[in-house]
All heavy atoms as an XYZ file, in Angstrom:
695
protein
N       8.172    -26.233     -6.825
C       8.542    -27.525     -7.391
C       7.395    -28.058     -8.243
O       6.238    -27.882     -7.908
C       8.791    -28.544     -6.285
C      10.067    -28.400     -5.522
S      11.238    -29.601     -6.120
C      12.610    -28.526     -6.329
N       7.787    -28.711     -9.306
C       6.776    -29.335    -10.164
C       7.415    -30.503    -10.899
O       8.630    -30.616    -10.957
C       6.196    -28.322    -11.146
C       7.184    -27.849    -12.180
C       6.547    -26.868    -13.158
N       7.458    -26.521    -14.222
C       7.713    -27.262    -15.290
N       7.125    -28.423    -15.457
N       8.559    -26.861    -16.216
N       6.554    -31.353    -11.428
C       7.036    -32.486    -12.205
C       7.341    -32.045    -13.629
O       6.605    -31.256    -14.207
C       5.983    -33.596    -12.239
C       5.736    -34.227    -10.892
C       4.566    -33.986    -10.196
C       6.692    -35.067    -10.318
C       4.333    -34.566     -8.945
C       6.475    -35.648     -9.083
C       5.288    -35.390     -8.408
O       5.086    -35.961     -7.181
N       8.434    -32.566    -14.174
C       8.807    -32.327    -15.564
C       8.150    -33.414    -16.410
O       8.094    -34.574    -16.000
C      10.344    -32.396    -15.727
C      10.753    -32.327    -17.185
C      11.011    -31.288    -14.934
N       7.668    -33.043    -17.585
C       7.079    -34.046    -18.477
C       8.078    -34.383    -19.582
O       8.942    -33.566    -19.919
C       5.783    -33.518    -19.094
O       6.068    -32.482    -20.001
N       7.924    -35.563    -20.134
C       8.816    -35.984    -21.213
C       8.695    -35.055    -22.418
O       9.673    -34.801    -23.110
C       8.509    -37.425    -21.608
C       9.768    -38.239    -21.819
C       9.460    -39.628    -22.267
C       9.321    -40.525    -21.067
N       9.131    -41.914    -21.418
N       7.497    -34.516    -22.641
C       7.318    -33.617    -23.783
C       8.152    -32.343    -23.629
O       8.557    -31.745    -24.618
C       5.837    -33.272    -23.976
O       5.346    -32.558    -22.869
N       8.427    -31.923    -22.405
C       9.277    -30.752    -22.175
C      10.726    -31.023    -22.573
O      11.487    -30.096    -22.835
C       9.245    -30.336    -20.707
C       7.924    -29.763    -20.263
C       7.934    -29.423    -18.800
O       8.439    -28.339    -18.444
O       7.450    -30.246    -17.997
N      11.103    -32.281    -22.580
C      12.478    -32.669    -22.908
C      12.648    -32.934    -24.402
O      13.755    -33.231    -24.850
C      12.861    -33.934    -22.129
C      12.734    -33.870    -20.607
C      12.955    -35.241    -19.998
C      13.694    -32.845    -20.023
N      11.572    -32.807    -25.155
C      11.502    -33.227    -26.554
C      12.716    -32.846    -27.396
O      13.209    -33.656    -28.155
C      10.222    -32.681    -27.185
C       9.968    -33.147    -28.590
C       8.623    -32.709    -29.093
C       8.578    -31.212    -29.234
N       7.445    -30.707    -29.995
N      13.198    -31.638    -27.279
C      14.304    -31.204    -28.127
C      15.634    -31.101    -27.385
O      16.572    -30.480    -27.883
C      13.960    -29.860    -28.783
C      12.790    -29.996    -29.723
O      12.741    -30.909    -30.538
N      11.826    -29.104    -29.606
N      15.709    -31.702    -26.196
C      16.935    -31.630    -25.415
C      18.023    -32.505    -26.037
O      17.772    -33.635    -26.435
C      16.688    -32.103    -23.980
C      16.216    -31.032    -23.041
C      15.290    -30.086    -23.433
C      16.694    -30.976    -21.738
C      14.851    -29.108    -22.551
C      16.268    -30.003    -20.861
C      15.348    -29.066    -21.262
N      19.219    -31.953    -26.095
C      20.379    -32.729    -26.535
C      20.858    -33.587    -25.366
O      20.401    -33.418    -24.227
C      21.526    -31.788    -26.946
O      21.946    -31.059    -25.781
C      21.111    -30.830    -28.049
N      21.798    -34.470    -25.637
C      22.375    -35.298    -24.577
C      22.970    -34.412    -23.488
O      22.790    -34.664    -22.294
C      23.431    -36.239    -25.154
N      23.663    -33.353    -23.901
C      24.302    -32.457    -22.923
C      23.265    -31.698    -22.100
O      23.425    -31.536    -20.889
C      25.242    -31.480    -23.641
C      26.009    -30.578    -22.704
C      26.985    -31.287    -21.776
O      27.280    -32.481    -21.954
O      27.469    -30.625    -20.840
N      22.201    -31.256    -22.722
C      21.148    -30.553    -21.985
C      20.483    -31.469    -20.965
O      20.170    -31.043    -19.855
C      20.107    -29.986    -22.953
C      20.606    -28.800    -23.735
C      19.643    -28.396    -24.839
O      19.131    -29.238    -25.580
N      19.395    -27.108    -24.953
N      20.288    -32.722    -21.334
C      19.719    -33.702    -20.400
C      20.670    -33.918    -19.224
O      20.244    -33.954    -18.065
C      19.470    -35.035    -21.093
S      18.066    -35.044    -22.210
N      21.916    -34.042    -19.536
C      22.938    -34.270    -18.497
C      22.965    -33.109    -17.502
O      23.002    -33.320    -16.297
C      24.286    -34.434    -19.195
C      25.426    -34.791    -18.313
C      26.629    -35.088    -19.226
N      27.806    -35.310    -18.437
C      28.942    -34.646    -18.575
N      29.059    -33.726    -19.505
N      29.976    -34.908    -17.818
N      22.906    -31.890    -18.011
C      22.918    -30.726    -17.133
C      21.615    -30.617    -16.340
O      21.640    -30.309    -15.146
C      23.176    -29.452    -17.933
C      24.572    -29.345    -18.539
C      24.664    -28.125    -19.455
C      25.649    -29.306    -17.462
N      20.496    -30.882    -16.979
C      19.205    -30.820    -16.283
C      19.169    -31.842    -15.150
O      18.725    -31.539    -14.036
C      18.061    -31.069    -17.266
N      19.632    -33.047    -15.432
C      19.647    -34.101    -14.414
C      20.567    -33.715    -13.259
O      20.213    -33.845    -12.090
C      20.088    -35.422    -15.064
C      20.113    -36.597    -14.144
C      20.341    -37.912    -14.888
N      21.117    -37.845    -16.104
C      22.453    -37.859    -16.145
N      23.157    -37.909    -15.049
N      23.069    -37.830    -17.314
N      21.730    -33.202    -13.580
C      22.689    -32.851    -12.530
C      22.324    -31.575    -11.787
O      22.774    -31.373    -10.660
C      24.101    -32.782    -13.108
C      24.668    -34.170    -13.272
O      24.878    -34.882    -12.303
N      24.883    -34.586    -14.508
N      21.480    -30.734    -12.387
C      21.032    -29.544    -11.662
C      20.259    -29.928    -10.404
O      20.315    -29.230     -9.389
C      20.169    -28.650    -12.560
C      19.751    -27.384    -11.845
C      19.023    -26.391    -12.727
O      19.338    -26.297    -13.929
O      18.125    -25.709    -12.203
N      19.561    -31.031    -10.463
C      18.830    -31.517     -9.284
C      19.807    -31.696     -8.128
O      19.534    -31.297     -6.996
C      18.081    -32.824     -9.619
C      16.993    -32.539    -10.666
C      17.514    -33.462     -8.355
C      16.408    -33.776    -11.326
N      20.947    -32.285     -8.415
C      21.966    -32.507     -7.384
C      22.683    -31.208     -7.021
O      22.975    -30.963     -5.842
C      22.980    -33.542     -7.874
C      22.346    -34.878     -8.151
C      22.017    -35.273     -9.444
C      22.057    -35.759     -7.111
C      21.414    -36.492     -9.696
C      21.456    -36.985     -7.350
C      21.132    -37.338     -8.644
O      20.534    -38.549     -8.878
N      22.938    -30.373     -8.011
C      23.639    -29.107     -7.773
C      22.851    -28.216     -6.821
O      23.434    -27.513     -5.993
C      23.888    -28.390     -9.099
N      21.549    -28.267     -6.918
C      20.721    -27.424     -6.048
C      20.823    -27.848     -4.585
O      20.431    -27.096     -3.694
C      19.279    -27.401     -6.530
C      19.172    -26.662     -7.865
C      17.781    -26.178     -8.179
N      17.794    -25.363     -9.385
C      17.932    -24.047     -9.397
N      18.079    -23.378     -8.285
N      17.919    -23.385    -10.539
N      21.368    -29.016     -4.349
C      21.627    -29.482     -2.981
C      23.101    -29.328     -2.614
O      23.546    -29.859     -1.596
C      21.190    -30.941     -2.822
C      19.705    -31.110     -2.838
N      18.906    -30.859     -1.737
C      18.860    -31.468     -3.843
C      17.652    -31.073     -2.047
N      17.589    -31.446     -3.323
N      23.862    -28.638     -3.459
C      25.253    -28.342     -3.143
C      26.264    -29.408     -3.505
O      27.416    -29.333     -3.091
N      25.830    -30.389     -4.286
C      26.763    -31.460     -4.645
C      27.934    -30.914     -5.449
O      27.768    -30.079     -6.333
C      26.068    -32.537     -5.472
C      27.020    -33.653     -5.832
C      26.319    -34.848     -6.424
N      27.302    -35.893     -6.640
C      27.463    -36.507     -7.784
N      26.696    -36.225     -8.813
N      28.376    -37.441     -7.906
N      29.115    -31.375     -5.119
C      30.331    -31.036     -5.856
C      30.561    -32.171     -6.849
O      30.458    -33.349     -6.490
C      31.522    -30.877     -4.891
C      31.248    -29.717     -3.927
C      32.819    -30.657     -5.670
C      32.208    -29.635     -2.756
N      30.878    -31.824     -8.084
C      30.985    -32.812     -9.155
C      32.438    -33.164     -9.457
O      33.295    -32.286     -9.465
C      30.292    -32.289    -10.417
C      28.826    -32.057    -10.204
C      28.367    -30.817     -9.780
C      27.904    -33.073    -10.377
C      27.018    -30.590     -9.546
C      26.553    -32.869    -10.150
C      26.116    -31.622     -9.731
N      32.675    -34.428     -9.743
C      34.011    -34.885    -10.142
C      34.323    -34.495    -11.580
O      35.471    -34.310    -11.939
C      34.129    -36.405     -9.990
C      34.050    -36.830     -8.534
O      34.454    -36.111     -7.636
N      33.505    -38.019     -8.309
N      33.280    -34.390    -12.400
C      33.439    -34.024    -13.805
C      33.697    -32.514    -13.898
O      32.852    -31.704    -13.506
C      32.167    -34.411    -14.573
C      32.270    -34.123    -16.053
O      32.339    -32.935    -16.421
O      32.264    -35.089    -16.834
N      34.841    -32.148    -14.418
C      35.248    -30.738    -14.457
C      34.294    -29.860    -15.260
O      33.994    -28.731    -14.871
C      36.670    -30.627    -15.019
C      37.257    -29.248    -14.894
C      38.693    -29.171    -15.393
O      39.337    -30.230    -15.586
O      39.159    -28.045    -15.607
N      33.793    -30.378    -16.388
C      32.901    -29.554    -17.217
C      31.584    -29.277    -16.501
O      31.052    -28.157    -16.577
C      32.659    -30.200    -18.588
O      31.953    -31.412    -18.461
N      31.051    -30.273    -15.812
C      29.807    -30.066    -15.057
C      30.070    -29.111    -13.894
O      29.290    -28.190    -13.641
C      29.230    -31.404    -14.553
C      28.721    -32.232    -15.725
C      28.099    -31.161    -13.557
C      28.208    -33.594    -15.357
N      31.175    -29.309    -13.191
C      31.506    -28.437    -12.064
C      31.658    -26.995    -12.529
O      31.119    -26.074    -11.908
C      32.781    -28.915    -11.362
C      33.095    -28.143    -10.087
C      32.012    -28.306     -9.032
O      31.587    -29.409     -8.741
N      31.556    -27.207     -8.460
N      32.352    -26.782    -13.636
C      32.531    -25.431    -14.158
C      31.199    -24.797    -14.548
O      30.973    -23.609    -14.320
C      33.486    -25.430    -15.358
C      34.914    -25.681    -14.946
O      35.301    -25.463    -13.799
N      35.722    -26.157    -15.884
N      30.320    -25.602    -15.138
C      28.996    -25.095    -15.524
C      28.251    -24.586    -14.295
O      27.731    -23.457    -14.293
C      28.192    -26.186    -16.239
C      26.784    -25.772    -16.542
C      26.486    -24.962    -17.642
C      25.728    -26.169    -15.727
C      25.192    -24.561    -17.913
C      24.423    -25.767    -16.000
C      24.163    -24.973    -17.080
O      22.878    -24.569    -17.351
N      28.172    -25.398    -13.256
C      27.419    -24.984    -12.074
C      28.140    -23.890    -11.284
O      27.483    -23.042    -10.682
C      27.044    -26.185    -11.210
C      25.990    -27.031    -11.871
C      26.264    -28.326    -12.263
C      24.737    -26.519    -12.151
C      25.305    -29.088    -12.909
C      23.772    -27.271    -12.797
C      24.051    -28.566    -13.182
N      29.457    -23.856    -11.332
C      30.190    -22.765    -10.684
C      29.792    -21.406    -11.269
O      29.880    -20.390    -10.595
C      31.706    -22.943    -10.836
C      32.270    -23.982     -9.891
O      31.659    -24.343     -8.896
N      33.455    -24.480    -10.218
N      29.331    -21.413    -12.529
C      28.954    -20.155    -13.185
C      27.556    -19.688    -12.780
O      27.148    -18.588    -13.157
C      29.027    -20.312    -14.704
O      27.937    -21.093    -15.180
N      26.834    -20.478    -12.027
C      25.468    -20.136    -11.624
C      25.496    -19.442    -10.263
O      26.116    -19.935     -9.321
C      24.578    -21.390    -11.537
C      24.524    -22.196    -12.825
C      23.969    -21.365    -13.945
C      23.988    -22.090    -15.268
N      23.695    -21.202    -16.380
N      24.814    -18.315    -10.155
C      24.859    -17.572     -8.902
C      24.145    -18.279     -7.755
O      24.430    -18.019     -6.593
C      24.324    -16.143     -9.079
C      22.898    -16.080     -9.578
O      22.270    -17.129     -9.800
O      22.395    -14.946     -9.750
N      23.252    -19.192     -8.048
C      22.520    -19.914     -7.007
C      23.296    -21.117     -6.462
O      22.942    -21.656     -5.422
C      21.152    -20.371     -7.518
C      21.206    -21.151     -8.813
C      20.969    -20.659    -10.053
C      21.539    -22.533     -8.997
N      21.128    -21.643    -11.001
C      21.467    -22.816    -10.379
C      21.865    -23.573     -8.126
C      21.726    -24.071    -10.903
C      22.130    -24.830     -8.646
C      22.056    -25.071    -10.025
N      24.335    -21.529     -7.175
C      25.054    -22.754     -6.806
C      26.026    -22.508     -5.650
O      26.876    -21.637     -5.723
C      25.801    -23.309     -8.012
C      26.630    -24.551     -7.726
C      26.029    -25.722     -7.293
C      28.004    -24.540     -7.892
C      26.781    -26.857     -7.039
C      28.771    -25.671     -7.643
C      28.143    -26.827     -7.211
O      28.887    -27.955     -6.951
N      25.869    -23.311     -4.594
C      26.765    -23.242     -3.436
C      27.343    -24.642     -3.223
O      26.696    -25.508     -2.630
C      26.015    -22.772     -2.172
C      26.972    -22.702     -0.981
C      25.328    -21.438     -2.408
N      28.548    -24.896     -3.749
C      29.148    -26.227     -3.598
C      29.469    -26.508     -2.136
O      30.197    -25.749     -1.505
C      30.413    -26.154     -4.448
C      30.716    -24.702     -4.596
C      29.419    -23.970     -4.461
N      28.888    -27.568     -1.594
C      29.066    -27.834     -0.165
C      29.161    -29.303      0.203
O      29.513    -29.618      1.339
C      27.915    -27.190      0.615
O      26.671    -27.702      0.162
N      28.860    -30.208     -0.735
C      28.857    -31.635     -0.414
C      29.696    -32.387     -1.443
O      29.376    -32.387     -2.625
C      27.419    -32.225     -0.405
C      27.430    -33.683      0.011
C      26.495    -31.406      0.482
N      30.770    -33.025     -0.980
C      31.606    -33.833     -1.871
C      30.751    -34.926     -2.494
O      29.827    -35.448     -1.859
C      32.761    -34.440     -1.093
N      31.048    -35.273     -3.744
C      30.212    -36.265     -4.438
C      30.128    -37.571     -3.655
O      29.072    -38.192     -3.613
C      30.713    -36.497     -5.857
O      32.007    -37.043     -5.844
N      31.210    -37.974     -3.023
C      31.204    -39.223     -2.257
C      30.377    -39.159     -0.988
O      29.975    -40.186     -0.448
N      30.111    -37.948     -0.510
C      29.322    -37.764      0.714
C      27.864    -37.434      0.431
O      27.061    -37.342      1.353
C      29.920    -36.631      1.562
C      31.309    -36.960      2.074
O      31.610    -38.158      2.258
O      32.104    -36.023      2.274
N      27.535    -37.244     -0.848
C      26.166    -36.857     -1.200
C      25.208    -38.014     -0.950
O      25.471    -39.146     -1.326
C      26.083    -36.427     -2.668
C      24.752    -35.849     -3.026
C      24.487    -34.517     -2.791
C      23.760    -36.637     -3.583
C      23.243    -33.974     -3.098
C      22.525    -36.112     -3.894
C      22.261    -34.774     -3.649
N      24.096    -37.716     -0.310
C      23.073    -38.726     -0.014
C      21.823    -38.458     -0.848
O      21.261    -37.370     -0.800
C      22.700    -38.676      1.474
C      23.879    -38.838      2.421
C      24.384    -40.254      2.441
C      25.453    -40.438      3.477
N      26.721    -40.874      2.964
N      21.420    -39.469     -1.594
C      20.202    -39.359     -2.411
C      18.974    -39.069     -1.551
O      17.985    -38.540     -2.039
C      19.959    -40.673     -3.182
C      21.048    -41.027     -4.163
C      20.811    -40.450     -5.544
O      19.646    -40.293     -5.943
O      21.809    -40.149     -6.212
N      19.047    -39.386     -0.275
C      17.898    -39.204      0.613
C      17.508    -37.730      0.789
O      16.418    -37.450      1.284
C      18.178    -39.835      1.981
O      19.322    -39.246      2.576
N      18.365    -36.797      0.360
C      18.000    -35.378      0.458
C      17.031    -34.971     -0.646
O      16.407    -33.918     -0.561
C      19.239    -34.435      0.447
C      20.185    -34.759      1.571
C      19.932    -34.440     -0.894
N      16.886    -35.804     -1.667
C      15.990    -35.483     -2.787
C      14.538    -35.673     -2.372
O      14.195    -36.644     -1.695
C      16.306    -36.365     -3.995
C      17.728    -36.296     -4.550
C      17.860    -37.249     -5.729
C      18.119    -34.882     -4.930
N      13.691    -34.750     -2.818
C      12.262    -34.905     -2.532
C      11.587    -35.678     -3.673
O      12.226    -36.033     -4.659
C      11.602    -33.541     -2.278
C      11.589    -32.635     -3.493
O      11.397    -33.084     -4.627
N      11.789    -31.341     -3.282
N      10.294    -35.913     -3.529
C       9.585    -36.745     -4.513
C       9.594    -36.135     -5.915
O       9.664    -36.854     -6.901
C       8.150    -37.031     -4.064
C       7.263    -35.804     -4.016
C       5.860    -36.101     -3.525
O       5.662    -36.173     -2.296
O       4.968    -36.269     -4.371
N       9.537    -34.813     -6.015
C       9.582    -34.161     -7.324
C      10.947    -34.370     -7.979
O      11.038    -34.669     -9.164
C       9.323    -32.650     -7.197
C       7.936    -32.302     -6.754
C       7.664    -32.037     -5.418
C       6.887    -32.224     -7.670
C       6.381    -31.708     -4.996
C       5.600    -31.894     -7.264
C       5.356    -31.645     -5.928
O       4.086    -31.323     -5.528
N      11.993    -34.177     -7.184
C      13.350    -34.311     -7.717
C      13.629    -35.740     -8.163
O      14.219    -35.955     -9.217
C      14.359    -33.864     -6.662
C      14.276    -32.381     -6.393
C      14.983    -31.947     -5.133
O      14.978    -32.700     -4.134
O      15.551    -30.844     -5.137
N      13.182    -36.707     -7.404
C      13.378    -38.114     -7.766
C      12.623    -38.432     -9.054
O      13.165    -39.033     -9.979
C      12.943    -39.046     -6.615
C      13.901    -38.876     -5.428
C      12.879    -40.502     -7.078
C      13.399    -39.484     -4.136
N      11.363    -38.000     -9.132
C      10.551    -38.253    -10.328
C      11.153    -37.555    -11.545
O      11.223    -38.147    -12.630
C       9.117    -37.786    -10.099
N      11.619    -36.324    -11.374
C      12.194    -35.582    -12.493
C      13.507    -36.213    -12.948
O      13.755    -36.340    -14.156
C      12.379    -34.115    -12.129
C      11.061    -33.382    -12.011
O      10.041    -33.839    -12.513
N      11.073    -32.255    -11.343
N      14.340    -36.615    -12.007
C      15.585    -37.307    -12.360
C      15.260    -38.568    -13.159
O      15.849    -38.824    -14.203
C      16.359    -37.668    -11.089
C      17.622    -38.480    -11.376
C      18.071    -39.305    -10.202
N      17.029    -40.239     -9.768
C      16.962    -40.753     -8.557
N      17.846    -40.425     -7.631
N      16.015    -41.604     -8.244
N      14.296    -39.328    -12.675
C      13.944    -40.594    -13.323
C      13.372    -40.388    -14.724
O      13.672    -41.166    -15.628
C      12.981    -41.393    -12.450
C      13.632    -41.902    -11.163
O      14.877    -41.809    -11.036
O      12.893    -42.384    -10.281
N      12.573    -39.342    -14.913
C      11.999    -39.097    -16.244
C      13.092    -38.645    -17.207
O      13.083    -39.006    -18.390
C      10.807    -38.106    -16.202
C       9.935    -38.240    -17.466
C      11.243    -36.667    -16.084
C       8.995    -39.363    -17.449
N      14.057    -37.883    -16.719
C      15.178    -37.467    -17.568
C      16.004    -38.682    -17.965
O      16.354    -38.857    -19.139
C      16.047    -36.396    -16.874
C      15.246    -35.096    -16.694
C      17.317    -36.130    -17.684
C      15.893    -34.080    -15.757
N      16.284    -39.562    -17.018
C      17.052    -40.784    -17.312
C      16.301    -41.655    -18.317
O      16.891    -42.164    -19.277
C      17.355    -41.579    -16.013
C      17.876    -42.972    -16.327
C      18.349    -40.813    -15.147
N      15.001    -41.786    -18.130
C      14.180    -42.574    -19.060
C      14.256    -41.980    -20.475
O      14.434    -42.705    -21.451
C      12.735    -42.574    -18.552
C      11.808    -43.498    -19.279
C      10.408    -43.472    -18.679
O      10.279    -43.580    -17.438
O       9.452    -43.329    -19.468
N      14.137    -40.661    -20.564
C      14.220    -39.983    -21.857
C      15.609    -40.188    -22.478
O      15.719    -40.466    -23.675
C      13.917    -38.494    -21.676
C      14.031    -37.693    -22.950
C      13.006    -37.695    -23.886
C      15.173    -36.940    -23.227
C      13.108    -36.963    -25.057
C      15.281    -36.215    -24.396
C      14.246    -36.232    -25.307
O      14.354    -35.512    -26.477
N      16.655    -40.076    -21.655
C      18.024    -40.268    -22.157
C      18.198    -41.678    -22.727
O      18.831    -41.855    -23.766
C      19.040    -40.052    -21.030
C      19.223    -38.601    -20.638
C      20.137    -38.431    -19.444
O      19.872    -39.050    -18.388
O      21.129    -37.701    -19.573
N      17.628    -42.660    -22.065
C      17.725    -44.045    -22.554
C      16.958    -44.211    -23.862
O      17.446    -44.845    -24.790
C      17.191    -45.018    -21.487
C      18.136    -45.168    -20.318
C      17.570    -46.105    -19.267
C      18.517    -46.249    -18.105
N      17.938    -47.049    -17.018
N      15.768    -43.627    -23.926
C      14.958    -43.714    -25.157
C      15.685    -43.078    -26.349
O      15.565    -43.556    -27.469
C      13.602    -43.024    -24.956
C      12.661    -43.791    -24.068
C      11.386    -43.022    -23.769
O      11.152    -41.934    -24.356
O      10.607    -43.516    -22.928
N      16.388    -41.999    -26.095
C      17.101    -41.284    -27.146
C      18.468    -41.870    -27.453
O      19.144    -41.420    -28.365
C      17.272    -39.805    -26.761
C      15.966    -39.043    -26.555
C      15.280    -38.764    -27.831
N      16.137    -37.944    -28.670
C      15.748    -37.209    -29.665
N      14.478    -37.169    -29.981
N      16.594    -36.514    -30.371
N      18.889    -42.865    -26.662
C      20.203    -43.475    -26.878
C      21.335    -42.649    -26.309
O      22.492    -42.831    -26.697
N      21.013    -41.731    -25.408
C      22.048    -40.887    -24.791
C      22.787    -41.621    -23.683
O      23.858    -41.215    -23.279
C      21.442    -39.612    -24.191
C      20.789    -38.668    -25.175
C      19.863    -37.736    -24.725
C      21.096    -38.679    -26.534
C      19.252    -36.837    -25.598
C      20.487    -37.796    -27.410
C      19.575    -36.876    -26.930
O      18.969    -35.993    -27.792
N      22.175    -42.662    -23.145
C      22.778    -43.416    -22.042
C      22.868    -44.872    -22.432
O      22.050    -45.385    -23.084
C      21.917    -43.370    -20.772
C      21.738    -42.022    -20.170
C      20.830    -42.131    -18.956
N      21.435    -42.832    -17.858
C      21.984    -42.248    -16.791
N      21.993    -40.957    -16.702
N      22.508    -42.947    -15.835
């Protein structure tokens, strides 16, 4: 685990940011309501869907994941993606 820097996100599109942010949740088995996101993660061999979105608890995220999610959201806001 490591922290992501804003400079690493420099050329990310809105969709790339969205997938990067949701990968944090996907790695904990979150099942997505959005069909396109769900299909994307279903194509990953590491993804094991196991937690309904309504049952997902943010408390499973560690400090790196929280910081990385927050930096991605901050970048998305700066870029006008959110």
